[in-house]
C-alpha positions in Angstrom: 7.6 5.2 4.2 5.6 8.7 4.7 8.0 10.1 1.9 6.9 8.0 -0.3 3.2 8.6 0.4 3.5 12.2 1.4 5.0 14.6 -1.0 5.1 17.7 1.4 7.4 17.0 4.8 4.8 16.9 7.4 4.6 20.4 9.1 4.4 20.1 12.8 4.4 16.6 15.2 1.0 15.9 15.4 1.0 15.9 11.9 4.0 13.1 11.6 2.3 11.1 14.0 -0.9 11.1 12.3 0.6 10.5 9.3 2.7 7.5 11.2 -0.8 6.3 12.5 -2.5 6.5 9.5 0.6 4.0 8.0 0.3 1.7 10.5 -3.4 1.3 9.7 -3.1 0.7 6.1 0.0 -1.8 7.3 -2.3 -3.3 9.2 -5.2 -3.8 6.6 -2.8 -5.6 4.7 -1.8 -8.1 7.2 -5.3 -8.6 8.1 -5.8 -9.7 4.4 -2.7 -11.5 3.7 -1.5 -8.9 1.1 2.2 -8.7 2.9 4.1 -10.3 6.0 6.2 -9.1 8.8 9.4 -10.3 8.5 10.6 -12.2 11.6 12.8 -9.5 14.0 12.7 -6.4 12.1 10.8 -3.7 11.4 9.8 -4.6 7.3 7.2 -6.6 5.6 7.4 -8.6 2.2 4.8 -9.3 -0.3 3.0 -12.6 -0.1 3.0 -15.5 -2.5 -1.5 -14.8 -2.2 -0.7 -11.1 -2.1 1.4 -11.1 -5.4 -2.1 -11.2 -8.2 -3.8 -9.3 -6.0 -1.9 -5.8 -5.7 -0.5 -6.8 -9.1 -3.9 -6.6 -10.9 -4.6 -3.3 -7.9 -1.8 -1.6 -9.1 -2.4 -2.0 -13.0 -6.4 -0.9 -12.5 -4.9 2.1 -10.8 -2.9 3.0 -14.3 -5.5 2.7 -16.7 -7.9 4.5 -17.3 -11.6 3.1 -17.3 -12.1 2.9 -21.4 -8.9 0.5 -21.8 -9.7 -1.8 -19.2 -12.9 -2.0 -21.6 -10.6 -3.1 -24.2 -8.8 -5.7 -22.3 -11.3 -7.1 -20.6 -13.6 -7.5 -24.4 
């Protein structure tokens, strides 16, 4: 996950631990809000049924400009 979220590899072990902790916090928040769920007996996560439309809306809003969002809303 670190390679997907960060452009450069960590320079030190401390930075690697910080990044790992940050990713763990993000996953914990997504699970707490019901957007992802953990697969049993693995280190993998799946997007929940309720989380899919929410995450799609967030990703769409991230890609669009404010003017484009206003044009869609009008």
